[in-house]
C-alpha positions in Angstrom: -5.1 -68.8 65.1 -2.7 -71.4 66.1 0.6 -72.1 64.4 -0.6 -75.6 64.0 -2.8 -75.8 60.9 -2.2 -79.3 60.0 -2.3 -78.2 56.1 1.2 -79.7 55.7 0.7 -83.0 57.2 0.3 -84.6 53.9 3.8 -83.4 52.7 2.6 -80.3 50.8 2.9 -76.4 51.4 1.6 -73.3 49.8 3.4 -71.0 47.5 2.3 -67.2 47.3 -1.4 -67.1 45.9 -2.2 -70.5 47.5 -0.4 -72.7 44.7 0.0 -76.0 46.5 3.2 -78.0 46.0 5.2 -80.7 47.5 7.4 -79.7 50.5 10.4 -81.1 48.4 9.5 -79.0 45.2 12.7 -77.2 43.9 11.0 -73.8 44.6 10.4 -74.8 48.4 14.0 -76.1 48.4 15.2 -72.8 47.2 13.5 -70.5 49.5 13.9 -72.8 52.4 17.7 -72.6 51.9 17.6 -68.9 51.8 15.5 -69.0 55.0 18.4 -71.1 56.6 20.8 -68.6 55.2 18.7 -65.7 57.0 18.8 -67.7 60.3 22.6 -68.4 59.8 23.1 -64.5 59.4 21.0 -63.8 62.3 23.4 -65.9 64.4 26.4 -64.0 62.8 24.8 -60.7 63.6 23.8 -61.7 67.1 27.4 -62.7 67.8 29.2 -59.9 65.9 30.8 -57.2 68.1 31.6 -55.0 65.3 28.9 -52.5 64.6 29.9 -52.4 60.8 29.3 -56.1 60.5 25.9 -56.0 62.4 24.4 -53.2 60.5 25.5 -54.6 57.1 23.9 -58.1 58.3 20.7 -56.6 59.3 20.3 -55.0 55.8 21.1 -58.2 54.1 18.5 -59.9 56.0 16.1 -57.5 55.0 17.2 -58.1 51.3 16.9 -61.9 52.0 13.1 -61.6 52.9 12.5 -59.8 49.5 14.5 -62.6 47.8 12.4 -65.3 49.7 9.2 -63.6 48.7 10.0 -64.0 45.1 11.2 -67.3 45.3 8.0 -68.3 46.9 6.0 -67.2 44.1 5.4 -69.3 40.9 6.6 -67.8 37.8 3.1 -67.5 36.5 2.0 -65.4 39.5 5.1 -63.0 39.4 3.2 -60.2 37.4 0.3 -60.4 40.2 3.1 -60.4 42.8 4.8 -57.2 41.4 1.4 -55.6 40.8 0.5 -56.2 44.4 3.5 -54.2 45.5 5.9 -56.6 46.6 9.5 -55.9 45.9 11.7 -57.9 43.6 15.3 -58.6 43.8 17.0 -55.6 41.8 20.5 -54.9 40.7 20.6 -52.2 43.4 20.8 -54.7 45.9 23.6 -56.5 44.4 25.6 -53.0 43.9 25.1 -52.5 47.8 26.9 -55.7 48.4 29.5 -54.8 45.9 30.0 -51.5 47.8 30.7 -53.6 51.0 33.2 -55.8 49.2 34.9 -52.8 47.9 35.2 -51.3 51.2 36.6 -54.4 52.7 39.0 -54.9 49.9 40.2 -51.3 50.2 41.1 -52.2 53.8 43.5 -54.7 52.3 41.3 -57.8 53.2 41.1 -59.9 50.3 41.2 -63.5 49.1 44.7 -65.0 49.6 44.0 -68.8 49.1 42.0 -71.0 51.4 41.0 -70.0 54.9 40.5 -72.4 57.8 37.2 -71.4 59.5 37.2 -71.3 63.2 39.6 -68.6 64.1 37.1 -67.1 66.3 33.2 -67.6 66.9 32.2 -64.7 64.7 34.2 -65.4 61.6 33.4 -69.2 62.1 29.6 -68.4 62.0 30.2 -66.0 59.1 31.8 -69.0 57.2 28.8 -71.2 58.0 26.5 -68.6 56.6 28.8 -68.6 53.5 28.3 -72.1 52.9 24.5 -72.1 53.5 24.6 -69.0 51.0 26.4 -71.3 48.5 23.7 -74.0 48.9 20.8 -71.3 48.3 22.7 -70.2 45.3 22.8 -73.8 43.9 19.1 -74.2 44.6 18.3 -71.0 42.7 20.5 -72.2 39.9 18.5 -75.4 39.7 15.3 -73.3 39.4 17.0 -71.1 36.7 18.1 -74.4 34.8 14.6 -75.6 34.9 13.2 -72.4 33.5 11.5 -71.7 36.7 13.5 -68.4 37.7 12.8 -65.4 35.7 14.9 -62.9 37.7 18.5 -63.8 37.1 19.5 -61.2 39.6 18.5 -63.6 42.4 21.6 -65.9 41.4 23.9 -62.9 41.0 22.9 -61.5 44.4 23.4 -64.9 46.3 26.9 -65.2 44.5 28.0 -61.7 45.5 26.6 -62.4 49.2 28.7 -65.5 49.6 31.7 -63.6 48.5 30.9 -60.9 51.0 30.4 -63.4 53.8 33.8 -64.7 53.1 35.4 -61.3 53.3 33.5 -60.2 56.4 34.9 -63.5 58.2 38.3 -62.5 57.1 38.0 -58.9 58.2 36.6 -60.1 61.7 39.7 -62.3 61.9 42.1 -59.5 61.1 40.4 -57.0 63.5 41.0 -59.6 66.3 44.7 -59.9 65.7 
């Protein structure tokens, strides 16, 4: 089977369970932004020379696959999605991020005003990932505001992740001084 299906040539795509929607549907915008975030985190992971950051980012990328799957499922299909055994975003995922935030803050790396991205390549890429994360969060909030996001933990997770990405960037900068 070829990657070229031509199904999207008319500007539509499929959600889970074959629900056809416009490629600019808010749900597609949301999971598309998370897909971009996952790619940006992949670049950060590929450039990170600290094992702590790399391993943490790998786990986050796995969480983002779960998050994208849930976003790619219409609200009416979520019971079927869960019944079919697909994972949903859970508070435990956010708690893991909060644990990483706590570890970095315990190392005396914490917010102190604005940071200027670009101190080094790795921190710059992490800052790009953070900004993409904020956009994904805004797209998820738009779904939530429209009553199309049942699981509010998705917004919480993305909010915490953007904080963590900011801290990772500052941690990388501090370790290179």
